[in-house]
C-alpha positions as CSV (number, residue, x, y, z in Angstrom):
1,M,0.1,0.3,-0.1
2,N,0.9,3.7,-0.8
3,F,1.0,5.3,2.3
4,D,1.7,8.6,0.9
5,I,-1.8,8.3,-0.8
6,L,-3.4,7.0,2.3
7,R,-1.8,10.2,4.3
8,G,-2.9,12.9,1.5
9,A,-6.5,10.8,1.3
10,T,-7.1,11.3,5.0
11,L,-5.8,14.9,5.2
12,L,-8.2,15.7,1.9
13,F,-10.9,14.5,3.6
14,C,-10.1,16.4,7.3
15,V,-9.5,19.5,5.6
16,S,-12.8,19.4,3.3
17,S,-15.2,18.7,6.2
18,L,-13.5,21.5,8.8
19,G,-14.6,23.7,6.0
20,L,-18.2,22.4,6.8
21,F,-18.0,22.9,10.6
22,A,-18.9,26.6,11.1
23,Q,-21.7,26.4,8.9
24,N,-23.7,23.5,10.2
25,T,-23.0,23.8,14.0
26,D,-26.4,23.0,16.0
27,I,-26.8,25.9,18.3
28,D,-29.8,24.4,20.0
29,T,-29.1,25.0,24.0
30,L,-32.2,23.1,24.9
31,T,-31.4,20.7,28.2
32,V,-29.6,17.1,27.2
33,K,-31.6,15.3,30.3
34,T,-33.5,12.7,28.7
35,T,-35.2,9.5,29.9
36,Q,-33.5,6.7,29.0
37,L,-34.8,2.4,29.0
38,E,-33.2,0.7,31.8
39,E,-29.6,-1.2,30.4
40,I,-29.8,-4.8,29.1
41,V,-26.7,-6.9,30.5
42,L,-26.2,-10.6,29.2
43,S,-22.8,-11.7,30.4
44,D,-23.6,-12.9,33.7
45,S,-26.4,-15.4,32.9
46,K,-26.0,-15.5,29.4
47,F,-30.0,-14.2,29.1
48,P,-30.6,-10.6,28.2
49,L,-31.8,-9.6,31.8
50,K,-32.4,-6.2,33.1
51,R,-29.3,-4.3,35.1
52,S,-31.8,-4.6,38.3
53,Q,-32.2,-7.9,37.5
54,S,-28.3,-8.9,37.6
55,G,-26.4,-9.6,40.7
56,K,-22.6,-8.3,39.3
57,P,-21.5,-5.1,38.7
58,I,-21.1,-5.0,35.0
59,I,-19.5,-2.4,32.9
60,K,-21.6,-2.2,29.8
61,I,-20.1,0.2,27.1
62,N,-22.7,1.4,24.9
63,A,-22.0,2.7,21.1
64,D,-22.4,6.4,22.3
65,E,-19.7,6.0,24.5
66,I,-17.3,4.0,22.1
67,S,-18.2,7.2,19.7
68,K,-16.4,9.5,21.9
69,F,-13.0,7.8,21.7
70,Q,-13.1,7.7,18.0
71,G,-9.2,8.3,16.9
72,L,-8.1,7.1,20.4
73,G,-8.7,3.2,20.4
74,L,-9.8,0.3,22.6
75,S,-6.9,0.6,25.4
76,E,-7.9,4.2,26.0
77,L,-11.4,3.6,26.2
78,I,-11.3,0.6,28.6
79,R,-9.0,1.6,31.1
80,Q,-11.1,4.5,32.2
81,Y,-13.3,2.2,34.5
82,A,-12.7,0.7,38.1
83,G,-10.4,-2.5,38.4
84,V,-9.6,-2.1,34.7
85,E,-5.6,-1.4,33.9
86,I,-4.2,-1.9,30.8
87,I,0.0,-2.0,30.7
88,G,1.4,-0.7,27.6
89,S,-1.6,1.9,26.5
90,Q,0.6,4.6,26.9
91,S,3.6,3.3,24.9
92,Y,4.1,3.0,21.1
93,A,1.6,1.4,19.1
94,G,3.3,-1.9,18.6
95,Q,3.4,-2.4,22.4
96,N,2.5,-5.9,23.5
97,K,-0.7,-5.1,25.8
98,T,-1.7,-6.6,29.1
99,L,-5.1,-6.1,30.4
100,S,-5.9,-6.5,33.9
101,L,-9.0,-7.1,35.8
102,R,-8.6,-6.9,39.6
103,G,-5.0,-7.3,39.7
104,G,-4.7,-10.1,36.7
105,R,-3.1,-10.4,34.2
106,N,-3.7,-11.5,30.2
107,R,-4.0,-15.0,30.7
108,Q,-6.5,-14.5,33.4
109,V,-9.0,-12.9,31.2
110,L,-11.4,-14.4,28.6
111,V,-12.1,-12.2,25.6
112,L,-15.2,-13.1,23.6
113,I,-16.2,-11.6,19.7
114,D,-19.8,-12.0,19.1
115,G,-19.9,-15.1,21.4
116,V,-16.6,-16.8,20.3
117,R,-13.2,-16.8,22.2
118,V,-10.2,-15.5,20.7
119,T,-7.2,-16.6,21.7
120,D,-3.2,-17.1,20.0
121,P,-1.9,-20.7,21.0
122,S,1.5,-20.1,20.2
123,R,1.8,-16.9,22.6
124,I,3.5,-18.0,26.3
125,D,0.0,-17.3,28.2
126,N,-2.6,-18.5,25.6
127,D,-3.6,-14.9,25.5
128,F,-4.6,-12.4,22.7
129,N,-3.5,-9.4,21.4
130,L,-5.2,-6.3,22.0
131,N,-3.7,-4.8,18.8
132,F,-6.1,-6.9,16.5
133,L,-8.8,-4.6,17.5
134,S,-10.2,-1.7,16.6
135,L,-13.3,0.9,18.0
136,D,-14.7,1.1,14.3
137,Q,-16.8,-2.7,14.2
138,I,-17.4,-2.3,17.8
139,E,-21.2,-1.7,19.0
140,S,-21.0,-2.7,22.9
141,I,-18.5,-4.1,25.3
142,E,-19.6,-5.5,28.5
143,I,-16.5,-6.4,31.0
144,M,-17.5,-8.8,33.8
145,K,-14.9,-9.1,36.8
146,G,-14.2,-12.0,38.9
147,A,-14.0,-15.8,38.1
148,S,-16.6,-17.0,35.6
149,S,-15.2,-20.2,34.9
150,T,-18.7,-21.6,35.4
151,L,-20.2,-19.8,32.5
152,Y,-17.3,-19.6,30.2
153,G,-14.9,-22.0,30.7
154,S,-10.6,-21.7,31.1
155,S,-8.7,-18.4,31.3
156,A,-11.8,-16.3,32.6
157,A,-10.2,-16.3,36.3
158,T,-10.2,-12.6,36.9
159,G,-13.2,-11.6,34.3
160,V,-14.6,-11.5,30.6
161,V,-14.6,-9.1,28.2
162,Q,-17.1,-9.6,25.5
163,I,-17.4,-7.6,22.5
164,Q,-20.6,-7.5,20.1
165,T,-19.5,-6.2,16.5
166,K,-21.8,-4.0,14.7
167,K,-24.6,-5.4,12.4
168,A,-26.1,-4.4,9.3
169,A,-28.9,-1.8,9.6
170,A,-31.9,-1.7,7.5
171,G,-31.5,-0.7,4.1
172,F,-28.6,0.1,2.5
173,S,-25.8,2.5,4.5
174,A,-22.4,3.4,4.2
175,Q,-19.8,4.7,6.7
176,L,-16.7,6.7,6.6
177,Q,-14.1,7.3,9.4
178,S,-10.8,9.1,9.3
179,S,-8.8,10.1,12.0
180,V,-5.4,11.8,12.0
181,G,-3.1,13.2,14.3
182,S,0.2,13.2,16.4
183,D,1.8,10.3,17.9
184,Q,4.9,11.4,20.2
185,D,6.8,11.2,23.4
186,Q,7.5,14.5,25.4
187,D,10.7,15.0,23.8
188,S,9.6,15.1,20.3
189,S,8.1,18.0,17.8
190,F,4.6,18.2,16.4
191,D,4.4,16.1,13.6
192,L,1.4,14.2,11.7
193,A,2.5,10.4,12.1
194,L,-0.7,8.9,13.0
195,F,-3.8,8.4,10.5
196,K,-6.6,6.0,10.3
197,N,-9.3,5.0,8.1
198,S,-12.4,2.8,7.9
199,L,-14.7,1.9,5.6
200,D,-17.9,0.0,6.3
201,L,-20.9,-1.0,3.5
202,S,-24.0,-2.9,4.8
203,Y,-27.4,-3.9,3.4
204,G,-29.9,-4.9,6.1
205,G,-33.1,-7.0,4.2
206,E,-36.0,-8.7,5.4
207,K,-34.3,-11.9,5.6
208,L,-30.8,-11.3,4.7
209,S,-28.5,-9.1,5.6
210,A,-24.6,-8.3,4.9
211,K,-21.5,-5.9,5.7
212,A,-17.9,-5.7,4.7
213,Y,-15.6,-3.2,5.9
214,A,-11.6,-2.4,5.6
215,F,-9.8,-0.8,8.4
216,S,-6.0,0.9,8.1
217,H,-4.2,2.1,11.0
218,E,-0.5,3.6,10.7
219,T,1.6,5.8,12.5
220,N,5.4,6.3,12.5
221,G,5.7,8.8,15.8
222,M,7.5,6.9,18.8
223,S,10.5,4.8,19.7
224,A,9.7,1.4,21.3
225,V,12.6,2.5,23.9
226,I,14.1,5.2,24.8
227,G,16.0,6.7,21.5
228,P,15.5,8.7,18.6
229,E,15.1,5.8,16.5
230,R,10.9,5.6,15.4
231,D,9.6,2.4,15.0
232,P,7.0,2.2,12.5
233,F,3.3,0.4,13.1
234,S,0.8,-0.7,10.5
235,H,-2.6,-2.6,11.1
236,F,-5.0,-3.6,8.0
237,N,-8.1,-5.1,8.8
238,L,-10.8,-6.1,6.5
239,G,-13.9,-8.9,6.8
240,T,-17.6,-9.5,6.0
241,S,-20.4,-10.8,8.0
242,L,-23.6,-12.3,6.8
243,Q,-27.2,-12.7,8.5
244,F,-29.7,-14.8,7.2
245,K,-33.2,-14.9,9.0
246,P,-35.5,-16.9,6.8
247,N,-38.2,-17.2,9.9
248,D,-39.0,-15.5,13.4
249,Q,-37.5,-18.6,14.9
250,L,-34.0,-19.0,12.9
251,T,-31.3,-16.9,12.6
252,I,-27.9,-17.7,11.2
253,R,-24.9,-15.4,11.4
254,S,-21.4,-16.0,10.1
255,G,-18.6,-14.0,9.2
256,Y,-14.7,-13.8,8.4
257,D,-12.0,-11.0,9.6
258,R,-8.6,-10.8,8.8
259,S,-6.1,-8.8,10.5
260,V,-2.5,-8.1,9.4
261,I,0.3,-5.8,11.5
262,H,3.7,-4.8,10.5
263,S,5.1,-3.4,13.7
264,D,9.2,-2.6,14.1
265,Y,10.2,-3.2,17.9
266,D,13.9,-2.9,19.8
267,N,16.0,-5.1,21.5
268,S,15.3,-6.6,25.3
269,F,18.3,-8.1,26.0
270,P,20.5,-5.5,26.2
271,L,17.7,-3.0,26.0
272,E,18.4,-0.8,23.1
273,D,17.4,0.5,19.7
274,A,17.0,-2.4,17.1
275,N,15.9,-2.7,13.8
276,F,13.9,-5.7,14.3
277,K,10.5,-6.4,12.9
278,L,7.4,-8.7,13.3
279,S,4.7,-9.2,11.0
280,T,1.6,-11.2,12.8
281,R,-1.6,-12.4,10.8
282,M,-4.7,-13.4,12.0
283,D,-7.8,-14.9,10.3
284,R,-10.9,-15.7,11.9
285,I,-14.1,-17.2,11.1
286,H,-17.4,-18.1,12.8
287,L,-20.6,-19.5,12.4
288,S,-23.5,-19.1,14.8
289,P,-27.2,-20.5,14.2
290,S,-29.8,-19.7,16.8
291,F,-33.3,-21.0,16.7
292,T,-36.2,-19.6,19.8
293,Y,-38.9,-21.8,20.6
294,T,-41.7,-21.1,23.2
295,N,-40.1,-19.8,26.0
296,G,-36.3,-21.1,25.3
297,G,-33.8,-21.1,22.4
298,V,-31.0,-23.2,21.2
299,N,-27.8,-21.3,20.4
300,L,-24.8,-22.7,18.2
301,N,-21.5,-21.0,18.5
302,F,-18.7,-22.3,15.9
303,G,-15.5,-20.3,15.9
304,Y,-11.7,-20.9,14.1
305,Q,-8.8,-18.9,14.5
306,K,-5.2,-19.0,13.3
307,V,-2.5,-16.5,14.1
308,A,1.1,-16.6,12.5
309,R,4.0,-14.6,13.8
310,D,7.4,-13.7,11.9
311,F,10.0,-12.5,14.0
312,Q,13.1,-10.5,12.3
313,S,15.6,-10.1,14.9
314,N,19.4,-11.5,15.5
315,Y,17.9,-14.7,16.4
316,P,14.8,-15.0,14.1
317,F,11.9,-17.4,14.0
318,Q,8.5,-18.0,13.3
319,T,5.3,-19.0,15.5
320,E,1.9,-20.4,14.3
321,G,-1.0,-21.1,16.4
322,E,-5.1,-22.2,15.7
323,H,-7.8,-22.5,17.8
324,T,-11.1,-24.3,17.3
325,Q,-14.6,-24.0,19.2
326,I,-17.9,-25.2,19.1
327,E,-20.0,-24.5,22.2
328,L,-23.8,-25.7,21.9
329,N,-26.5,-24.2,24.4
330,N,-30.3,-23.9,25.8
331,R,-32.2,-21.6,27.1
332,Y,-35.2,-21.9,28.8
333,V,-37.4,-20.0,30.9
334,L,-40.0,-21.1,33.1
335,G,-42.8,-18.6,34.1
336,S,-40.7,-15.4,35.0
337,K,-38.9,-17.3,37.9
338,L,-36.2,-19.6,36.5
339,Y,-33.8,-18.7,33.4
340,A,-31.9,-21.9,33.0
341,L,-29.3,-22.8,30.5
342,V,-27.2,-26.2,30.1
343,G,-24.6,-26.2,27.6
344,S,-21.5,-27.8,26.4
345,L,-18.1,-26.4,24.7
346,Y,-15.1,-28.6,22.7
347,Q,-11.9,-26.5,22.4
348,K,-9.1,-27.7,20.6
349,Q,-5.8,-25.7,20.1
350,K,-2.3,-26.4,18.2
351,A,0.9,-24.8,18.0
352,A,4.3,-25.9,16.4
353,Y,5.9,-26.7,19.8
354,E,8.3,-30.1,19.2
355,G,6.5,-30.5,15.8
356,G,3.0,-29.7,16.5
357,Q,1.3,-30.2,19.8
358,E,-2.0,-29.9,20.3
359,M,-4.7,-30.3,23.3
360,S,-8.4,-30.0,23.7
361,Q,-11.2,-30.0,26.3
362,T,-14.9,-30.4,26.8
363,D,-17.2,-28.9,29.3
364,F,-20.4,-29.5,30.3
365,F,-22.2,-26.5,32.6
366,G,-24.9,-25.8,33.5
367,N,-26.4,-22.1,35.2
368,V,-29.6,-21.3,36.8
369,V,-31.3,-17.7,38.0
370,A,-34.1,-18.1,40.5
371,V,-36.2,-15.2,41.1
372,F,-37.4,-15.7,44.0
373,S,-39.5,-12.4,44.6
374,E,-39.3,-8.8,43.5
375,Q,-36.5,-8.2,45.7
376,F,-34.3,-11.9,45.9
377,R,-32.6,-13.1,43.3
378,V,-30.2,-16.3,43.1
379,N,-27.7,-17.4,40.1
380,F,-25.9,-20.1,40.4
381,G,-24.4,-23.1,38.3
382,G,-21.8,-25.6,37.8
383,R,-19.3,-26.7,35.0
384,L,-17.1,-30.1,34.5
385,N,-13.8,-29.4,32.4
386,S,-12.2,-32.5,31.0
387,H,-8.9,-31.7,29.3
388,S,-6.6,-33.9,27.7
389,S,-3.0,-33.1,29.5
390,Y,-4.7,-33.0,33.5
391,G,-7.9,-34.5,33.6
392,N,-10.9,-33.3,34.7
393,K,-11.7,-30.0,36.8
394,F,-14.9,-28.9,38.7
395,T,-16.0,-25.4,39.0
396,Y,-19.1,-23.7,40.6
397,S,-20.5,-20.3,41.2
398,I,-23.4,-18.8,43.4
399,N,-24.2,-15.3,43.2
400,P,-27.3,-13.9,45.2
401,S,-28.7,-10.2,45.4
402,V,-31.3,-8.6,47.3
403,Q,-33.5,-5.4,45.8
404,L,-33.4,-3.9,49.5
405,V,-35.2,-0.6,48.1
406,E,-36.9,0.1,44.9
407,N,-39.2,2.8,43.8
408,D,-39.8,5.7,41.2
409,T,-37.0,7.7,42.6
410,H,-34.3,5.6,44.3
411,S,-33.2,2.1,44.7
412,L,-30.6,0.2,46.7
413,K,-29.0,-3.3,46.1
414,F,-27.0,-5.5,47.9
415,L,-25.0,-8.2,45.7
416,T,-22.4,-10.8,46.5
417,A,-20.9,-13.8,44.5
418,L,-18.6,-16.7,45.3
419,S,-17.1,-18.4,42.5
420,T,-14.4,-20.5,41.1
421,A,-11.9,-20.7,38.3
422,F,-9.2,-22.5,36.3
423,I,-6.5,-21.7,33.9
424,A,-5.5,-24.5,31.9
425,P,-1.6,-24.6,31.0
426,S,-1.1,-23.2,27.5
427,L,0.8,-25.4,24.8
428,Y,4.0,-23.8,25.3
429,Q,4.2,-23.9,29.0
430,L,3.3,-28.1,28.5
431,Y,5.7,-28.8,25.2
432,D,8.5,-26.3,24.8
433,P,11.3,-28.1,24.7
434,Y,13.3,-25.6,27.0
435,S,10.7,-24.6,29.8
436,G,7.8,-26.6,28.9
437,N,6.2,-29.3,31.8
438,E,4.0,-31.8,31.0
439,N,3.0,-32.2,34.5
440,L,1.6,-29.0,35.0
441,K,-2.0,-28.8,36.8
442,P,-4.2,-26.0,36.1
443,E,-4.3,-22.7,38.1
444,E,-6.9,-23.0,40.2
445,N,-8.7,-19.4,41.6
446,T,-11.6,-18.6,44.0
447,S,-12.7,-15.6,43.7
448,F,-15.3,-13.3,46.0
449,E,-17.1,-10.6,46.2
450,T,-19.4,-8.3,47.6
451,G,-20.8,-4.5,47.2
452,V,-23.7,-2.5,47.1
453,E,-25.7,-0.3,44.1
454,Y,-27.6,2.7,44.8
455,N,-29.1,5.0,42.4
456,K,-31.4,8.2,42.7
457,T,-32.7,9.7,39.5
458,D,-29.9,10.7,37.9
459,W,-27.3,9.5,40.3
460,K,-25.7,6.1,40.3
461,L,-23.1,5.4,43.1
462,S,-21.4,1.8,43.5
463,A,-18.6,0.2,45.9
464,T,-17.5,-3.4,45.8
465,Y,-15.2,-5.3,47.6
466,F,-13.1,-8.3,46.0
467,Y,-10.5,-10.8,47.0
468,R,-9.2,-13.7,44.9
469,N,-7.1,-16.7,45.8
470,E,-4.8,-18.1,43.3
471,N,-3.5,-22.0,44.2
472,P,-1.7,-23.4,42.5
473,S,-0.6,-20.6,40.6
474,L,1.1,-21.2,37.4
475,T,4.7,-19.7,37.4
476,Y,8.2,-19.6,36.0
477,D,10.9,-21.1,38.0
478,L,14.0,-19.3,37.7
479,S,16.3,-21.9,39.2
480,T,15.3,-24.7,36.7
481,Y,14.3,-22.6,34.0
482,R,10.7,-24.3,33.8
483,Y,7.1,-23.6,34.5
484,E,6.1,-24.9,37.5
485,N,2.9,-25.2,40.1
486,A,3.6,-22.6,42.8
487,Q,3.8,-23.7,46.5
488,Q,2.8,-20.9,48.1
489,N,-1.1,-19.3,47.7
490,A,-1.3,-15.8,46.1
491,T,-4.1,-13.7,47.1
492,Y,-5.4,-10.5,45.7
493,Y,-7.9,-7.9,47.3
494,G,-9.2,-4.8,46.9
495,M,-12.0,-2.0,46.9
496,E,-13.7,-0.7,43.1
497,F,-16.0,2.8,43.4
498,Q,-17.9,4.1,40.7
499,F,-19.6,7.8,41.1
500,L,-21.8,9.0,37.8
501,G,-24.3,11.7,38.1
502,L,-25.5,14.7,36.5
503,L,-24.2,18.1,38.7
504,S,-26.9,20.3,36.2
505,D,-29.0,19.5,33.0
506,H,-25.9,19.6,31.2
507,F,-22.6,18.9,33.4
508,Q,-21.9,15.4,34.4
509,W,-19.1,13.8,36.6
510,N,-18.1,10.6,36.4
511,Q,-15.5,9.0,38.9
512,Q,-14.0,5.8,39.1
513,A,-11.3,4.9,41.5
514,T,-9.9,1.4,42.4
515,F,-7.8,0.0,45.5
516,T,-5.7,-2.9,44.6
517,A,-3.5,-5.0,47.2
518,T,-1.9,-8.3,47.1
519,K,0.0,-10.9,49.5
520,E,2.3,-13.3,47.5
521,G,0.8,-12.0,44.5
522,D,2.3,-10.2,41.1
523,L,1.5,-6.4,40.9
524,R,4.8,-5.4,39.0
525,Y,3.6,-2.0,36.8
526,L,-0.2,-2.5,38.3
527,P,-0.8,0.3,40.6
528,K,-2.4,0.0,44.3
529,F,-4.5,2.9,43.7
530,S,-5.7,4.2,40.6
531,S,-8.4,7.1,39.6
532,Q,-10.4,8.3,36.3
533,T,-12.5,11.1,36.4
534,A,-14.4,12.3,33.6
535,L,-16.4,15.8,33.8
536,S,-18.2,16.4,30.6
537,Y,-20.3,19.5,29.5
538,S,-23.1,19.3,26.8
539,L,-23.7,22.6,25.1
540,N,-26.7,21.0,23.6
541,P,-27.6,17.4,22.7
542,K,-25.3,17.2,19.8
543,R,-22.4,19.0,21.3
544,Q,-20.4,18.0,24.3
545,I,-16.9,18.7,25.7
546,S,-15.0,16.6,28.3
547,L,-12.1,16.5,30.4
548,R,-10.5,13.2,31.9
549,L,-8.3,13.2,34.6
550,Q,-6.0,9.8,34.7
551,A,-4.0,9.1,38.2
552,I,-1.8,6.2,38.5
553,G,-0.2,5.7,41.8
554,K,3.0,3.9,42.5
555,R,3.8,0.6,41.2
556,F,6.7,-2.0,41.5
557,G,8.8,-2.1,38.4
558,L,10.0,-5.8,36.5
559,D,12.7,-6.7,39.5
560,N,9.4,-6.3,42.2
561,A,11.5,-4.2,44.0
562,T,12.3,-0.6,42.4
563,V,9.0,1.8,43.3
564,L,8.1,3.6,40.6
565,N,6.2,7.4,41.1
566,G,2.9,8.0,40.6
567,Y,1.6,10.3,37.7
568,A,-1.6,12.3,36.6
569,L,-2.3,13.1,33.0
570,F,-5.1,15.2,31.7
571,H,-6.8,14.7,28.2
572,L,-9.4,16.9,26.6
573,S,-12.1,16.3,23.8
574,Y,-14.7,17.6,22.0
575,K,-17.3,16.0,19.9
576,N,-19.9,17.8,17.8
577,E,-22.8,16.0,15.2
578,L,-23.3,18.5,13.2
579,K,-27.2,19.5,12.1
580,N,-27.5,19.5,8.4
581,L,-24.5,17.0,7.6
582,P,-24.4,13.2,8.3
583,L,-21.3,14.3,10.0
584,T,-19.6,14.0,13.2
585,Y,-16.3,15.3,14.2
586,S,-14.3,14.9,17.6
587,I,-11.0,16.5,18.4
588,H,-8.9,15.0,21.0
589,A,-6.0,16.6,23.0
590,T,-4.0,14.0,25.0
591,N,-1.6,14.7,28.4
592,I,-2.1,18.1,27.4
593,F,0.6,19.6,30.2
594,N,2.9,17.1,28.4
595,A,3.7,15.4,31.7
596,R,6.6,13.0,32.1
597,Y,6.0,9.7,33.6
598,V,7.4,5.7,33.3
599,E,4.3,3.1,32.3
600,I,7.2,0.6,31.7
601,E,10.9,0.9,32.5
602,Q,13.1,2.2,29.5
603,Y,10.3,2.4,27.4
604,S,9.1,5.5,25.6
605,S,6.0,7.1,27.1
606,R,3.3,9.3,25.0
607,G,3.4,12.8,25.6
608,R,1.1,15.6,24.9
609,N,-1.1,14.6,21.4
610,V,-3.8,15.8,19.3
611,I,-6.1,13.6,17.1
612,V,-8.9,14.9,14.9
613,A,-11.4,12.4,14.0
614,L,-14.2,12.2,11.5
615,N,-16.9,10.0,10.8
616,Y,-19.2,10.2,7.6
617,R,-22.5,8.4,7.1
618,F,-24.4,8.4,4.0
619,P,-26.9,8.3,2.6
């Protein structure tokens, strides 16, 4: 691809659109206070239930909130919520990102796209590269924290991130999104180095709907390690999806997605600038038929994913991993009192270790939401996992919740949950010829949480205490240079707070805070305290300005002894939906005071940057 042409097209689209802003700005000053339907959540039961009926403090991110972060990315969006940290989100674009929920790591978080797990069996921890995901195709996100293996199987130890992609709207539509801006550290001069473009074409008919999309992201503004050399990053993604609905009972969804990433990276031993290159390709397909009947429905989720990586360095090597999933479940509602789910999940993974090792696991699970009264509900279930390497494992969950107060003006809910989870060892940890150990047992987690949620008209307040015990953990033994099961328990515990409300008809305050501590656990690069503050002012229903403060407390460095200082970053955003054109634009200024800080030792961190994002929908 000729990136000079790409830059030119992006700039031309941005500049031509800017000329329309002054003529089409909506100056209506009506109040933005509106009546909203109660949110629907799915993650804690696989039933679409009202939030008031859920016993979990689920994070639900809708399409409107996602649109406010166009041009910034997925990491910037989800890290603003309590209990969520992403290590590497402030580094250069190609940095491996660690998604942490309540002090966990990538391997302890399960990521689902349209109900199908995404993972890379060739990676050490069998996790997923977040750089594959862009916001352009995401309709909504649910984040459920706490051990969740009963509903979702292996790896859901600290939580589940469930992503729903955009579906075709009725009729024909097209959407073009474009972003341009800087991508630099604190010492670089301003330069247009970041370019993102996406095109989405869709048709929604009565029985058949189809969608095709393409996305590109190119940046060349930062070095991986601290140094003058820039490390370019490019991501190209294309895909298509189909939905066939021959009648009211049967729906068949399918899709194909390909992502290709090219990124430069630097030497780790010793840590220095280098001209190393990594090419990664992911191909993903899914097929999901569903059939509804009176009071119930049957769902099948099939997914296949293949990831190939090519490392060009002083010691070049290639990896390849495949993951196959088939899940069948049946949901049934008995009156309005019981919501029952039974199902089975089969997974098979393959990677090129010792000539191509593979492993498989088969799960049988069941879950029930029992509504004893309008005030008292219990969500409980169990799962039996049978693994080709370590044998059988059983997990359970029980989640009661009590609606202490509920009327037209306010509500108060108490919730608690006790659940277990497991993490199957990865193919690398089992079969790598140098550090693998075929005798590994799964990591086991027991999670407890309790909290309250209070709602009063335009105010929401929640507080949750969490506790998690790992026994045994999966660790790397520096004396034997092999993976082992730890002999000592590790515990993680803390508090999460959320405060959201309207200070006036136009002014909203969103405050999130997290305290995390551990005994014998690993919190390297993870803060004991973090806070996210968002102040939003709506000039009218279509124009909004927001100021975000990201405060990160002290953390331990890589050696688990060096203390890294805390830091605070201020970000400013403005969004405007034009009145007479189907065009929305956003302007983001991140780290507006160009603060100096360390996210990862000896690696570059982002300074002040400005990004302009445009979204044009037609017809």
